[in-house]
Every structure is written in C-alpha cells, then in structure tokens.
PDB file with SEQRES, HELIX, SHEET and CRYST1 records, atoms N, CA, C and O in Angstrom:
SEQRES   1 A   75  MET PRO LYS SER VAL PRO GLY LYS SER SER THR ALA VAL          
SEQRES   2 A   75  ILE TYR ILE GLY GLN LYS ARG TYR GLN GLU ILE ALA LYS          
SEQRES   3 A   75  HIS ALA ARG GLU ILE SER TYR LEU SER GLU SER ASN ILE          
SEQRES   4 A   75  ARG PRO SER THR PHE ILE GLN PHE LEU MET ASP GLU PHE          
SEQRES   5 A   75  ALA GLU LYS ALA HIS LYS LYS LEU LEU GLU GLU LEU LEU          
SEQRES   6 A   75  GLU LYS LYS PRO SER LYS GLU GLY ASP LYS                      
HELIX    1 AA1 GLN A   18  SER A   35  1                                  18    
HELIX    2 AA2 PRO A   41  LYS A   67  1                                  27    
HELIX    3 AA3 GLU A   72  ASP A   74  5                                   3    
CRYST1    1.000    1.000    1.000  90.00  90.00  90.00 P 1           1          
ATOM      1  N   MET A   1      18.996 -61.576 -63.924  1.00  0.00           N  
ATOM      2  CA  MET A   1      18.800 -61.162 -62.472  1.00  0.00           C  
ATOM      3  C   MET A   1      18.512 -59.627 -62.534  1.00  0.00           C  
ATOM      4  O   MET A   1      19.271 -58.877 -63.147  1.00  0.00           O  
ATOM      5  N   PRO A   2      17.405 -59.183 -61.891  1.00  0.00           N  
ATOM      6  CA  PRO A   2      17.206 -57.763 -61.817  1.00  0.00           C  
ATOM      7  C   PRO A   2      18.137 -57.027 -60.950  1.00  0.00           C  
ATOM      8  O   PRO A   2      18.577 -57.524 -59.913  1.00  0.00           O  
ATOM      9  N   LYS A   3      18.441 -55.849 -61.359  1.00  0.00           N  
ATOM     10  CA  LYS A   3      19.305 -54.882 -60.534  1.00  0.00           C  
ATOM     11  C   LYS A   3      18.561 -54.455 -59.277  1.00  0.00           C  
ATOM     12  O   LYS A   3      17.336 -54.334 -59.293  1.00  0.00           O  
ATOM     13  N   SER A   4      19.261 -54.236 -58.231  1.00  0.00           N  
ATOM     14  CA  SER A   4      18.613 -53.853 -57.068  1.00  0.00           C  
ATOM     15  C   SER A   4      18.336 -52.251 -57.140  1.00  0.00           C  
ATOM     16  O   SER A   4      19.109 -51.469 -57.695  1.00  0.00           O  
ATOM     17  N   VAL A   5      17.246 -51.912 -56.565  1.00  0.00           N  
ATOM     18  CA  VAL A   5      16.859 -50.466 -56.610  1.00  0.00           C  
ATOM     19  C   VAL A   5      17.409 -49.822 -55.359  1.00  0.00           C  
ATOM     20  O   VAL A   5      17.171 -50.398 -54.297  1.00  0.00           O  
ATOM     21  N   PRO A   6      18.102 -48.719 -55.343  1.00  0.00           N  
ATOM     22  CA  PRO A   6      18.562 -48.079 -54.147  1.00  0.00           C  
ATOM     23  C   PRO A   6      17.457 -47.729 -53.200  1.00  0.00           C  
ATOM     24  O   PRO A   6      16.420 -47.228 -53.633  1.00  0.00           O  
ATOM     25  N   GLY A   7      17.634 -47.974 -51.916  1.00  0.00           N  
ATOM     26  CA  GLY A   7      16.676 -47.724 -50.869  1.00  0.00           C  
ATOM     27  C   GLY A   7      15.565 -48.797 -50.755  1.00  0.00           C  
ATOM     28  O   GLY A   7      14.707 -48.686 -49.879  1.00  0.00           O  
ATOM     29  N   LYS A   8      15.566 -49.827 -51.619  1.00  0.00           N  
ATOM     30  CA  LYS A   8      14.616 -50.866 -51.514  1.00  0.00           C  
ATOM     31  C   LYS A   8      15.360 -52.142 -50.969  1.00  0.00           C  
ATOM     32  O   LYS A   8      16.472 -52.460 -51.390  1.00  0.00           O  
ATOM     33  N   SER A   9      14.695 -52.838 -50.028  1.00  0.00           N  
ATOM     34  CA  SER A   9      15.184 -53.971 -49.482  1.00  0.00           C  
ATOM     35  C   SER A   9      15.027 -55.135 -50.389  1.00  0.00           C  
ATOM     36  O   SER A   9      13.995 -55.250 -51.050  1.00  0.00           O  
ATOM     37  N   SER A  10      16.004 -56.020 -50.464  1.00  0.00           N  
ATOM     38  CA  SER A  10      15.955 -57.121 -51.407  1.00  0.00           C  
ATOM     39  C   SER A  10      15.194 -58.262 -50.739  1.00  0.00           C  
ATOM     40  O   SER A  10      14.892 -59.222 -51.447  1.00  0.00           O  
ATOM     41  N   THR A  11      14.859 -58.258 -49.477  1.00  0.00           N  
ATOM     42  CA  THR A  11      14.256 -59.427 -48.837  1.00  0.00           C  
ATOM     43  C   THR A  11      12.660 -59.253 -48.822  1.00  0.00           C  
ATOM     44  O   THR A  11      12.109 -58.159 -48.701  1.00  0.00           O  
ATOM     45  N   ALA A  12      12.049 -60.377 -48.948  1.00  0.00           N  
ATOM     46  CA  ALA A  12      10.554 -60.381 -48.817  1.00  0.00           C  
ATOM     47  C   ALA A  12      10.111 -61.328 -47.662  1.00  0.00           C  
ATOM     48  O   ALA A  12       8.954 -61.742 -47.596  1.00  0.00           O  
ATOM     49  N   VAL A  13      11.063 -61.655 -46.763  1.00  0.00           N  
ATOM     50  CA  VAL A  13      10.820 -62.536 -45.607  1.00  0.00           C  
ATOM     51  C   VAL A  13      10.866 -61.641 -44.349  1.00  0.00           C  
ATOM     52  O   VAL A  13      11.787 -60.852 -44.141  1.00  0.00           O  
ATOM     53  N   ILE A  14       9.834 -61.812 -43.540  1.00  0.00           N  
ATOM     54  CA  ILE A  14       9.809 -61.112 -42.226  1.00  0.00           C  
ATOM     55  C   ILE A  14       9.459 -62.182 -41.197  1.00  0.00           C  
ATOM     56  O   ILE A  14       8.488 -62.918 -41.373  1.00  0.00           O  
ATOM     57  N   TYR A  15      10.253 -62.273 -40.112  1.00  0.00           N  
ATOM     58  CA  TYR A  15       9.962 -63.356 -39.054  1.00  0.00           C  
ATOM     59  C   TYR A  15       8.798 -62.714 -38.224  1.00  0.00           C  
ATOM     60  O   TYR A  15       8.836 -61.554 -37.815  1.00  0.00           O  
ATOM     61  N   ILE A  16       7.790 -63.561 -38.023  1.00  0.00           N  
ATOM     62  CA  ILE A  16       6.602 -63.171 -37.160  1.00  0.00           C  
ATOM     63  C   ILE A  16       6.447 -64.212 -36.170  1.00  0.00           C  
ATOM     64  O   ILE A  16       5.614 -63.995 -35.289  1.00  0.00           O  
ATOM     65  N   GLY A  17       7.120 -65.358 -36.141  1.00  0.00           N  
ATOM     66  CA  GLY A  17       6.996 -66.391 -35.147  1.00  0.00           C  
ATOM     67  C   GLY A  17       5.863 -67.250 -35.434  1.00  0.00           C  
ATOM     68  O   GLY A  17       4.894 -66.855 -36.082  1.00  0.00           O  
ATOM     69  N   GLN A  18       5.980 -68.507 -34.923  1.00  0.00           N  
ATOM     70  CA  GLN A  18       5.029 -69.658 -35.273  1.00  0.00           C  
ATOM     71  C   GLN A  18       3.655 -69.347 -34.831  1.00  0.00           C  
ATOM     72  O   GLN A  18       2.707 -69.631 -35.564  1.00  0.00           O  
ATOM     73  N   LYS A  19       3.462 -68.720 -33.559  1.00  0.00           N  
ATOM     74  CA  LYS A  19       2.070 -68.508 -33.023  1.00  0.00           C  
ATOM     75  C   LYS A  19       1.366 -67.528 -33.945  1.00  0.00           C  
ATOM     76  O   LYS A  19       0.244 -67.785 -34.382  1.00  0.00           O  
ATOM     77  N   ARG A  20       2.013 -66.402 -34.249  1.00  0.00           N  
ATOM     78  CA  ARG A  20       1.357 -65.456 -35.166  1.00  0.00           C  
ATOM     79  C   ARG A  20       1.031 -65.962 -36.555  1.00  0.00           C  
ATOM     80  O   ARG A  20       0.010 -65.615 -37.149  1.00  0.00           O  
ATOM     81  N   TYR A  21       1.952 -66.812 -37.063  1.00  0.00           N  
ATOM     82  CA  TYR A  21       1.757 -67.365 -38.405  1.00  0.00           C  
ATOM     83  C   TYR A  21       0.588 -68.310 -38.348  1.00  0.00           C  
ATOM     84  O   TYR A  21      -0.212 -68.271 -39.282  1.00  0.00           O  
ATOM     85  N   GLN A  22       0.389 -69.195 -37.311  1.00  0.00           N  
ATOM     86  CA  GLN A  22      -0.715 -70.065 -37.107  1.00  0.00           C  
ATOM     87  C   GLN A  22      -2.029 -69.236 -37.088  1.00  0.00           C  
ATOM     88  O   GLN A  22      -3.038 -69.677 -37.638  1.00  0.00           O  
ATOM     89  N   GLU A  23      -2.017 -68.064 -36.469  1.00  0.00           N  
ATOM     90  CA  GLU A  23      -3.214 -67.252 -36.337  1.00  0.00           C  
ATOM     91  C   GLU A  23      -3.585 -66.661 -37.708  1.00  0.00           C  
ATOM     92  O   GLU A  23      -4.759 -66.659 -38.078  1.00  0.00           O  
ATOM     93  N   ILE A  24      -2.602 -66.164 -38.459  1.00  0.00           N  
ATOM     94  CA  ILE A  24      -2.782 -65.714 -39.787  1.00  0.00           C  
ATOM     95  C   ILE A  24      -3.268 -66.843 -40.735  1.00  0.00           C  
ATOM     96  O   ILE A  24      -4.191 -66.627 -41.520  1.00  0.00           O  
ATOM     97  N   ALA A  25      -2.667 -68.009 -40.663  1.00  0.00           N  
ATOM     98  CA  ALA A  25      -3.115 -69.068 -41.504  1.00  0.00           C  
ATOM     99  C   ALA A  25      -4.510 -69.548 -41.107  1.00  0.00           C  
ATOM    100  O   ALA A  25      -5.256 -70.013 -41.969  1.00  0.00           O  
ATOM    101  N   LYS A  26      -4.871 -69.454 -39.884  1.00  0.00           N  
ATOM    102  CA  LYS A  26      -6.267 -69.832 -39.467  1.00  0.00           C  
ATOM    103  C   LYS A  26      -7.291 -68.861 -40.122  1.00  0.00           C  
ATOM    104  O   LYS A  26      -8.312 -69.295 -40.656  1.00  0.00           O  
ATOM    105  N   HIS A  27      -7.015 -67.629 -40.070  1.00  0.00           N  
ATOM    106  CA  HIS A  27      -7.903 -66.559 -40.706  1.00  0.00           C  
ATOM    107  C   HIS A  27      -7.921 -66.839 -42.223  1.00  0.00           C  
ATOM    108  O   HIS A  27      -8.995 -66.807 -42.823  1.00  0.00           O  
ATOM    109  N   ALA A  28      -6.835 -67.097 -42.823  1.00  0.00           N  
ATOM    110  CA  ALA A  28      -6.852 -67.381 -44.359  1.00  0.00           C  
ATOM    111  C   ALA A  28      -7.680 -68.616 -44.611  1.00  0.00           C  
ATOM    112  O   ALA A  28      -8.446 -68.644 -45.574  1.00  0.00           O  
ATOM    113  N   ARG A  29      -7.563 -69.613 -43.806  1.00  0.00           N  
ATOM    114  CA  ARG A  29      -8.323 -70.854 -44.068  1.00  0.00           C  
ATOM    115  C   ARG A  29      -9.844 -70.596 -43.928  1.00  0.00           C  
ATOM    116  O   ARG A  29     -10.654 -71.067 -44.726  1.00  0.00           O  
ATOM    117  N   GLU A  30     -10.173 -69.857 -42.919  1.00  0.00           N  
ATOM    118  CA  GLU A  30     -11.592 -69.608 -42.634  1.00  0.00           C  
ATOM    119  C   GLU A  30     -12.227 -68.723 -43.736  1.00  0.00           C  
ATOM    120  O   GLU A  30     -13.343 -68.958 -44.198  1.00  0.00           O  
ATOM    121  N   ILE A  31     -11.466 -67.720 -44.115  1.00  0.00           N  
ATOM    122  CA  ILE A  31     -11.962 -66.795 -45.195  1.00  0.00           C  
ATOM    123  C   ILE A  31     -12.094 -67.707 -46.440  1.00  0.00           C  
ATOM    124  O   ILE A  31     -13.125 -67.650 -47.110  1.00  0.00           O  
ATOM    125  N   SER A  32     -11.093 -68.539 -46.771  1.00  0.00           N  
ATOM    126  CA  SER A  32     -11.081 -69.319 -47.962  1.00  0.00           C  
ATOM    127  C   SER A  32     -12.390 -70.218 -47.936  1.00  0.00           C  
ATOM    128  O   SER A  32     -13.141 -70.266 -48.911  1.00  0.00           O  
ATOM    129  N   TYR A  33     -12.605 -70.880 -46.845  1.00  0.00           N  
ATOM    130  CA  TYR A  33     -13.782 -71.801 -46.714  1.00  0.00           C  
ATOM    131  C   TYR A  33     -15.103 -71.043 -46.914  1.00  0.00           C  
ATOM    132  O   TYR A  33     -15.976 -71.450 -47.681  1.00  0.00           O  
ATOM    133  N   LEU A  34     -15.201 -69.973 -46.220  1.00  0.00           N  
ATOM    134  CA  LEU A  34     -16.515 -69.189 -46.240  1.00  0.00           C  
ATOM    135  C   LEU A  34     -16.766 -68.455 -47.529  1.00  0.00           C  
ATOM    136  O   LEU A  34     -17.921 -68.173 -47.850  1.00  0.00           O  
ATOM    137  N   SER A  35     -15.712 -68.123 -48.301  1.00  0.00           N  
ATOM    138  CA  SER A  35     -15.797 -67.386 -49.504  1.00  0.00           C  
ATOM    139  C   SER A  35     -15.744 -68.314 -50.740  1.00  0.00           C  
ATOM    140  O   SER A  35     -16.003 -67.947 -51.886  1.00  0.00           O  
ATOM    141  N   GLU A  36     -15.388 -69.517 -50.383  1.00  0.00           N  
ATOM    142  CA  GLU A  36     -15.186 -70.506 -51.495  1.00  0.00           C  
ATOM    143  C   GLU A  36     -14.184 -70.134 -52.530  1.00  0.00           C  
ATOM    144  O   GLU A  36     -14.329 -70.429 -53.716  1.00  0.00           O  
ATOM    145  N   SER A  37     -13.126 -69.452 -52.038  1.00  0.00           N  
ATOM    146  CA  SER A  37     -11.930 -69.099 -52.827  1.00  0.00           C  
ATOM    147  C   SER A  37     -10.713 -69.336 -52.035  1.00  0.00           C  
ATOM    148  O   SER A  37     -10.755 -69.498 -50.815  1.00  0.00           O  
ATOM    149  N   ASN A  38      -9.587 -69.359 -52.752  1.00  0.00           N  
ATOM    150  CA  ASN A  38      -8.324 -69.665 -52.097  1.00  0.00           C  
ATOM    151  C   ASN A  38      -7.555 -68.413 -51.654  1.00  0.00           C  
ATOM    152  O   ASN A  38      -7.044 -67.617 -52.441  1.00  0.00           O  
ATOM    153  N   ILE A  39      -7.523 -68.318 -50.336  1.00  0.00           N  
ATOM    154  CA  ILE A  39      -6.801 -67.136 -49.735  1.00  0.00           C  
ATOM    155  C   ILE A  39      -5.650 -67.548 -49.060  1.00  0.00           C  
ATOM    156  O   ILE A  39      -5.767 -68.279 -48.076  1.00  0.00           O  
ATOM    157  N   ARG A  40      -4.486 -67.156 -49.477  1.00  0.00           N  
ATOM    158  CA  ARG A  40      -3.271 -67.566 -48.739  1.00  0.00           C  
ATOM    159  C   ARG A  40      -2.939 -66.643 -47.561  1.00  0.00           C  
ATOM    160  O   ARG A  40      -3.454 -65.526 -47.500  1.00  0.00           O  
ATOM    161  N   PRO A  41      -2.089 -67.085 -46.625  1.00  0.00           N  
ATOM    162  CA  PRO A  41      -1.783 -66.267 -45.462  1.00  0.00           C  
ATOM    163  C   PRO A  41      -1.133 -65.002 -45.974  1.00  0.00           C  
ATOM    164  O   PRO A  41      -1.382 -63.958 -45.373  1.00  0.00           O  
ATOM    165  N   SER A  42      -0.363 -64.984 -46.970  1.00  0.00           N  
ATOM    166  CA  SER A  42       0.245 -63.735 -47.503  1.00  0.00           C  
ATOM    167  C   SER A  42      -0.727 -62.684 -48.058  1.00  0.00           C  
ATOM    168  O   SER A  42      -0.503 -61.474 -48.012  1.00  0.00           O  
ATOM    169  N   THR A  43      -1.802 -63.235 -48.576  1.00  0.00           N  
ATOM    170  CA  THR A  43      -2.859 -62.400 -49.055  1.00  0.00           C  
ATOM    171  C   THR A  43      -3.593 -61.748 -47.944  1.00  0.00           C  
ATOM    172  O   THR A  43      -4.024 -60.606 -48.106  1.00  0.00           O  
ATOM    173  N   PHE A  44      -3.775 -62.400 -46.798  1.00  0.00           N  
ATOM    174  CA  PHE A  44      -4.358 -61.858 -45.665  1.00  0.00           C  
ATOM    175  C   PHE A  44      -3.460 -60.776 -45.049  1.00  0.00           C  
ATOM    176  O   PHE A  44      -3.930 -59.717 -44.633  1.00  0.00           O  
ATOM    177  N   ILE A  45      -2.128 -61.079 -45.001  1.00  0.00           N  
ATOM    178  CA  ILE A  45      -1.272 -60.009 -44.398  1.00  0.00           C  
ATOM    179  C   ILE A  45      -1.208 -58.786 -45.342  1.00  0.00           C  
ATOM    180  O   ILE A  45      -1.161 -57.640 -44.895  1.00  0.00           O  
ATOM    181  N   GLN A  46      -1.207 -59.063 -46.631  1.00  0.00           N  
ATOM    182  CA  GLN A  46      -1.236 -57.895 -47.599  1.00  0.00           C  
ATOM    183  C   GLN A  46      -2.473 -57.048 -47.447  1.00  0.00           C  
ATOM    184  O   GLN A  46      -2.399 -55.822 -47.530  1.00  0.00           O  
ATOM    185  N   PHE A  47      -3.565 -57.652 -47.237  1.00  0.00           N  
ATOM    186  CA  PHE A  47      -4.876 -56.917 -46.908  1.00  0.00           C  
ATOM    187  C   PHE A  47      -4.672 -56.063 -45.648  1.00  0.00           C  
ATOM    188  O   PHE A  47      -4.959 -54.866 -45.669  1.00  0.00           O  
ATOM    189  N   LEU A  48      -4.202 -56.635 -44.599  1.00  0.00           N  
ATOM    190  CA  LEU A  48      -4.078 -56.011 -43.315  1.00  0.00           C  
ATOM    191  C   LEU A  48      -3.167 -54.773 -43.566  1.00  0.00           C  
ATOM    192  O   LEU A  48      -3.505 -53.670 -43.137  1.00  0.00           O  
ATOM    193  N   MET A  49      -2.077 -54.944 -44.223  1.00  0.00           N  
ATOM    194  CA  MET A  49      -1.161 -53.828 -44.520  1.00  0.00           C  
ATOM    195  C   MET A  49      -1.827 -52.661 -45.273  1.00  0.00           C  
ATOM    196  O   MET A  49      -1.708 -51.494 -44.899  1.00  0.00           O  
ATOM    197  N   ASP A  50      -2.535 -53.039 -46.357  1.00  0.00           N  
ATOM    198  CA  ASP A  50      -3.149 -52.049 -47.154  1.00  0.00           C  
ATOM    199  C   ASP A  50      -4.199 -51.355 -46.444  1.00  0.00           C  
ATOM    200  O   ASP A  50      -4.367 -50.149 -46.622  1.00  0.00           O  
ATOM    201  N   GLU A  51      -4.976 -52.081 -45.589  1.00  0.00           N  
ATOM    202  CA  GLU A  51      -6.166 -51.440 -44.930  1.00  0.00           C  
ATOM    203  C   GLU A  51      -5.922 -50.751 -43.596  1.00  0.00           C  
ATOM    204  O   GLU A  51      -6.590 -49.786 -43.225  1.00  0.00           O  
ATOM    205  N   PHE A  52      -4.932 -51.295 -42.890  1.00  0.00           N  
ATOM    206  CA  PHE A  52      -4.739 -50.827 -41.482  1.00  0.00           C  
ATOM    207  C   PHE A  52      -3.320 -50.229 -41.149  1.00  0.00           C  
ATOM    208  O   PHE A  52      -3.108 -49.740 -40.040  1.00  0.00           O  
ATOM    209  N   ALA A  53      -2.377 -50.273 -42.103  1.00  0.00           N  
ATOM    210  CA  ALA A  53      -1.002 -49.821 -41.791  1.00  0.00           C  
ATOM    211  C   ALA A  53      -0.929 -48.411 -41.197  1.00  0.00           C  
ATOM    212  O   ALA A  53      -0.248 -48.240 -40.185  1.00  0.00           O  
ATOM    213  N   GLU A  54      -1.573 -47.407 -41.749  1.00  0.00           N  
ATOM    214  CA  GLU A  54      -1.604 -46.089 -41.181  1.00  0.00           C  
ATOM    215  C   GLU A  54      -2.086 -46.005 -39.764  1.00  0.00           C  
ATOM    216  O   GLU A  54      -1.481 -45.362 -38.906  1.00  0.00           O  
ATOM    217  N   LYS A  55      -3.246 -46.705 -39.532  1.00  0.00           N  
ATOM    218  CA  LYS A  55      -3.829 -46.668 -38.143  1.00  0.00           C  
ATOM    219  C   LYS A  55      -2.845 -47.330 -37.068  1.00  0.00           C  
ATOM    220  O   LYS A  55      -2.686 -46.860 -35.942  1.00  0.00           O  
ATOM    221  N   ALA A  56      -2.203 -48.478 -37.548  1.00  0.00           N  
ATOM    222  CA  ALA A  56      -1.196 -49.163 -36.676  1.00  0.00           C  
ATOM    223  C   ALA A  56      -0.055 -48.262 -36.457  1.00  0.00           C  
ATOM    224  O   ALA A  56       0.505 -48.203 -35.363  1.00  0.00           O  
ATOM    225  N   HIS A  57       0.304 -47.555 -37.476  1.00  0.00           N  
ATOM    226  CA  HIS A  57       1.571 -46.684 -37.419  1.00  0.00           C  
ATOM    227  C   HIS A  57       1.290 -45.633 -36.378  1.00  0.00           C  
ATOM    228  O   HIS A  57       2.118 -45.430 -35.489  1.00  0.00           O  
ATOM    229  N   LYS A  58       0.164 -44.954 -36.441  1.00  0.00           N  
ATOM    230  CA  LYS A  58      -0.165 -43.922 -35.547  1.00  0.00           C  
ATOM    231  C   LYS A  58      -0.251 -44.411 -34.073  1.00  0.00           C  
ATOM    232  O   LYS A  58       0.301 -43.822 -33.144  1.00  0.00           O  
ATOM    233  N   LYS A  59      -0.993 -45.542 -33.944  1.00  0.00           N  
ATOM    234  CA  LYS A  59      -1.184 -46.102 -32.540  1.00  0.00           C  
ATOM    235  C   LYS A  59       0.019 -46.495 -31.914  1.00  0.00           C  
ATOM    236  O   LYS A  59       0.200 -46.211 -30.730  1.00  0.00           O  
ATOM    237  N   LEU A  60       0.934 -47.165 -32.623  1.00  0.00           N  
ATOM    238  CA  LEU A  60       2.221 -47.659 -32.139  1.00  0.00           C  
ATOM    239  C   LEU A  60       3.114 -46.463 -31.699  1.00  0.00           C  
ATOM    240  O   LEU A  60       3.745 -46.492 -30.642  1.00  0.00           O  
ATOM    241  N   LEU A  61       3.137 -45.406 -32.565  1.00  0.00           N  
ATOM    242  CA  LEU A  61       3.907 -44.247 -32.260  1.00  0.00           C  
ATOM    243  C   LEU A  61       3.430 -43.569 -31.022  1.00  0.00           C  
ATOM    244  O   LEU A  61       4.221 -43.201 -30.154  1.00  0.00           O  
ATOM    245  N   GLU A  62       2.097 -43.397 -30.932  1.00  0.00           N  
ATOM    246  CA  GLU A  62       1.522 -42.840 -29.669  1.00  0.00           C  
ATOM    247  C   GLU A  62       1.905 -43.607 -28.395  1.00  0.00           C  
ATOM    248  O   GLU A  62       2.330 -43.026 -27.397  1.00  0.00           O  
ATOM    249  N   GLU A  63       1.742 -44.899 -28.467  1.00  0.00           N  
ATOM    250  CA  GLU A  63       2.110 -45.766 -27.386  1.00  0.00           C  
ATOM    251  C   GLU A  63       3.592 -45.610 -26.918  1.00  0.00           C  
ATOM    252  O   GLU A  63       3.910 -45.520 -25.732  1.00  0.00           O  
ATOM    253  N   LEU A  64       4.480 -45.586 -27.981  1.00  0.00           N  
ATOM    254  CA  LEU A  64       5.864 -45.513 -27.698  1.00  0.00           C  
ATOM    255  C   LEU A  64       6.240 -44.105 -27.094  1.00  0.00           C  
ATOM    256  O   LEU A  64       7.118 -44.008 -26.236  1.00  0.00           O  
ATOM    257  N   LEU A  65       5.539 -43.013 -27.576  1.00  0.00           N  
ATOM    258  CA  LEU A  65       5.772 -41.735 -27.179  1.00  0.00           C  
ATOM    259  C   LEU A  65       5.377 -41.498 -25.681  1.00  0.00           C  
ATOM    260  O   LEU A  65       6.018 -40.792 -24.902  1.00  0.00           O  
ATOM    261  N   GLU A  66       4.172 -42.222 -25.374  1.00  0.00           N  
ATOM    262  CA  GLU A  66       3.675 -42.147 -23.967  1.00  0.00           C  
ATOM    263  C   GLU A  66       4.623 -42.775 -23.007  1.00  0.00           C  
ATOM    264  O   GLU A  66       4.764 -42.319 -21.872  1.00  0.00           O  
ATOM    265  N   LYS A  67       5.257 -43.782 -23.428  1.00  0.00           N  
ATOM    266  CA  LYS A  67       6.211 -44.570 -22.480  1.00  0.00           C  
ATOM    267  C   LYS A  67       7.580 -43.814 -22.360  1.00  0.00           C  
ATOM    268  O   LYS A  67       8.307 -44.031 -21.391  1.00  0.00           O  
ATOM    269  N   LYS A  68       7.909 -42.987 -23.278  1.00  0.00           N  
ATOM    270  CA  LYS A  68       9.122 -42.344 -23.426  1.00  0.00           C  
ATOM    271  C   LYS A  68       9.299 -41.391 -22.191  1.00  0.00           C  
ATOM    272  O   LYS A  68       8.443 -40.535 -21.967  1.00  0.00           O  
ATOM    273  N   PRO A  69      10.371 -41.527 -21.409  1.00  0.00           N  
ATOM    274  CA  PRO A  69      10.558 -40.622 -20.276  1.00  0.00           C  
ATOM    275  C   PRO A  69      10.637 -39.167 -20.725  1.00  0.00           C  
ATOM    276  O   PRO A  69      11.230 -38.839 -21.753  1.00  0.00           O  
ATOM    277  N   SER A  70      10.007 -38.291 -19.900  1.00  0.00           N  
ATOM    278  CA  SER A  70      10.082 -36.911 -20.262  1.00  0.00           C  
ATOM    279  C   SER A  70      11.410 -36.323 -19.953  1.00  0.00           C  
ATOM    280  O   SER A  70      12.088 -36.825 -19.057  1.00  0.00           O  
ATOM    281  N   LYS A  71      11.848 -35.261 -20.651  1.00  0.00           N  
ATOM    282  CA  LYS A  71      13.229 -34.561 -20.316  1.00  0.00           C  
ATOM    283  C   LYS A  71      12.947 -33.679 -19.167  1.00  0.00           C  
ATOM    284  O   LYS A  71      11.798 -33.322 -18.906  1.00  0.00           O  
ATOM    285  N   GLU A  72      13.996 -33.314 -18.463  1.00  0.00           N  
ATOM    286  CA  GLU A  72      14.043 -32.396 -17.373  1.00  0.00           C  
ATOM    287  C   GLU A  72      13.361 -31.055 -17.617  1.00  0.00           C  
ATOM    288  O   GLU A  72      12.610 -30.526 -16.797  1.00  0.00           O  
ATOM    289  N   GLY A  73      13.692 -30.521 -18.859  1.00  0.00           N  
ATOM    290  CA  GLY A  73      13.262 -29.271 -19.289  1.00  0.00           C  
ATOM    291  C   GLY A  73      11.784 -29.219 -19.733  1.00  0.00           C  
ATOM    292  O   GLY A  73      11.292 -28.158 -20.117  1.00  0.00           O  
ATOM    293  N   ASP A  74      11.079 -30.363 -19.679  1.00  0.00           N  
ATOM    294  CA  ASP A  74       9.700 -30.319 -20.174  1.00  0.00           C  
ATOM    295  C   ASP A  74       8.714 -30.194 -19.111  1.00  0.00           C  
ATOM    296  O   ASP A  74       7.548 -30.533 -19.315  1.00  0.00           O  
ATOM    297  N   LYS A  75       9.109 -29.721 -17.966  1.00  0.00           N  
ATOM    298  CA  LYS A  75       8.202 -29.643 -16.776  1.00  0.00           C  
ATOM    299  C   LYS A  75       7.221 -28.561 -16.932  1.00  0.00           C  
ATOM    300  O   LYS A  75       6.391 -28.348 -16.049  1.00  0.00           O  
TER     301      LYS A  75                                                      
END                                                                             
C-alpha cells in the first residue's frame, strides 16, 4: 500500500449528481461514436479540467466577488 503524500487528498471520487453525470456520459458516447474510439466519461472530465480549469477558476471567482456585499468603508 503506497504511503500518503502530505497535502494530497486520498480520494478520487467527486459527487457531481446524476443529471451532470448523464450529460458527461452522453458527450463521451458521442465522441466515442464519431471518433471510432473508446472515450470514457472520466476522460472527458480530465480533458475539461486540463483545457478549461483556469478559465473556469477566473470566471467563478469574478462571479463570487461580484455577489459579495461591499464593506462600509469601500464607498
């Protein structure tokens, strides 16, 4: 059994809900069919993370900061 690495999570499971999983699986099946190769839902998610994580990070942060109430001294 490998030793755990400090600061690294030991889990590889993230709950996304059934509706989102079905959407991911649909994309993976369509890509598999059109490319004549086997693409798993996890491969699709890994691609999304690799290609779009930074953009999503920035956009989510901007949206959350816009919703954050301003402080009294920020007038």
